[in-house]
N, C-alpha and C positions, 0 to 999 in steps of 0.2 A: 190672618191673615198667613197663608204658607208658608213658611220659609224653601226658598228654593233647593234643591238637592243638591251638593256635593258633589262631585266626582272622586270615588276612592281612589286612591292610591294603586298606582298600577300591584302587582302580585308578582314579586322579584320570582327568576325563573331560576330553576336549578342552575345551581354554576356546570358548564358544561366543562369536561377535562382538556386543562390547558393544549394550545397542541404541540406537536413532538417539534425536537430541534432539529437543524437541521439535518445536525449529525446522524442521529437515530430514526427520519426517514431515507434518507440517502447511504447511509453507513449499514447502521446496524440491521436493520427491519430487513429488506436485500438478502440480509445469509440468513436469516428466520426464516422468512419465506422458505428461503427456500431449501431449512431441512423441515418444513410444514410439508413443502413439495415430495419430501420421500429421499431426498441424498444421505447418504447415509453422514454422521459426523466426525468419523474419520475420512472420508473423502472432502467433506468441505474444510478440515484441518490442513490439510496436505493440499488443499487448492489454495486457500487462502498465505500458507508458511512458502511456498514457488513462489506466487504472486507474490508479497512483502518481497521474495529476494531477488526476482526479476526485476525488481519494480527499482531494487538498488544496481544495475548495474551500471559502471562509472561509464555507459555510449550513451548517445544521446538516438533515439533513431529504431533501437533495437527490442527495446523494453514488451508492446505490443504485440511482433511477430516472436521473438523467443517464447512468449510465455501461450500465444492462443497457438504455436505448433506443438507446447508441451503441453495443456490443456490435451486439447487432439488425439496426440499419443498415450494419452493416460490415461486417455475416454473422464477425465475431469472436464467441469464445469467454465466453458472460456468465459462467461461474464464477469462469473467470481474473480475468478484471477483476475481479468482486466482489470476487476474494481481495487480489490488489492494490490493490484504493481501498480495501480494510476494513483492510487491514497498515498503510496511513496513519493512522488515526487519531488519532494519539498527537500526529504532526506538526500533525495538522488541527488540533488544542487548545490548543497552544505554542504554532502562526500566527492563531490568529484575533484574541488583543484587539493583536498588530505592526497584525495587518491590518484591523483597525479605524479601528485611530487614524491609518496610512497614511492608509485610506481616505479618511475625516476632513481628512486635511488637505489633499486632494485637492481633497473640492470645496468646503471652505471654512469645515469644523465643528472645523478642527485644536485650536483652542483653545478649545473648551469639553469637546472629549473627552479631550485627551492626561491632564487629572487626573483621571479621568471618576471616583468612586465611590460607594460604592453609599450612603451620606449627602447628598454630592451628586446624585444622581439623584435619591433620596426633597426634598428642600431642590426640587428643576427641577420635580418632580410636585408638589408644592404651590404653589411660584410660578408657575406657566408651563402646568400640567396634562398628560396623558397626551401630547397631543396634540403639543407640542412633543418629548416625546421617544422619540415614532416617528419627529419627521419630525426630529430631531437621529439616530439612529438608521440610518433607512433611507437617512440621505444617508455617513456613513459605513461604511455596508454595501455603498450602491450604490459605493463606491470603491473597495474592502475589491475584490470583484468584478470591476471594469475592469483594477486590479494585478494580481489572480491572472492574468487572463485575456492580460495581455502575459506575463507572465513563464510560464505556462502553453506557449505556441508551443514556445520555445526550449525548456524543459523535457524536453517530448516528442522533440523534432525531438535531443535530445543524448542521452536515454533509452532510444530506440531504436535509436539506432547501437552503444551499449554493450551493448542485449542483443540484437543481433543478433547479434554476432559470439561473445557467451556464448554462448547458446544453440545456431549453429550447432558449437560445441565443443563441446558436450555432447551433442550430436546425433552429433557424429563419434565420440565415443569411445563414447559406444553399441555404434552400428554395428560399432564398432573387436570391443567385445567379443561380441555375438553371431557373428559371421562363425566361418565353422570355418578351422582351421591348413589353410592347403594345402602339400598335397605329403603323403608320407609314405609 
């Protein structure tokens, strides 16, 4: 009596490459794609450096407009600058209060802003009105913008130098991967 045929165990397919991380797909790959599309490492480095600086502006609501206008004026990639700027949102939030406090100190309102709380803000509104609140926060905001402007210049210079080297290496590696092997 013949034995019934037993099914052979399934052959394992070659392991697929693990999926790329979110950071790689959403941040790294778009920048590499721009290099592959012909954007020079220098232009991309300037785009990213300015985008980072604009992303740290201590004022809400200006990042998109200022970075887009700058990218258009300098003929840089608007989407890349927006990506770099908006990646800085968490840092912008973390730096906002310290920058406002420093700005208030710079313009002579530090003693009033150093320990400002919601309760203190309510008392200020009750005692002196909204005009006093506006004047206090306006000075803090202006001081924060002045400090940001002073810090942005060296920040952009350093980031440009670093990203220029990084993007040149990435482009060289990409070019080396694409070129056929000579000889044979």
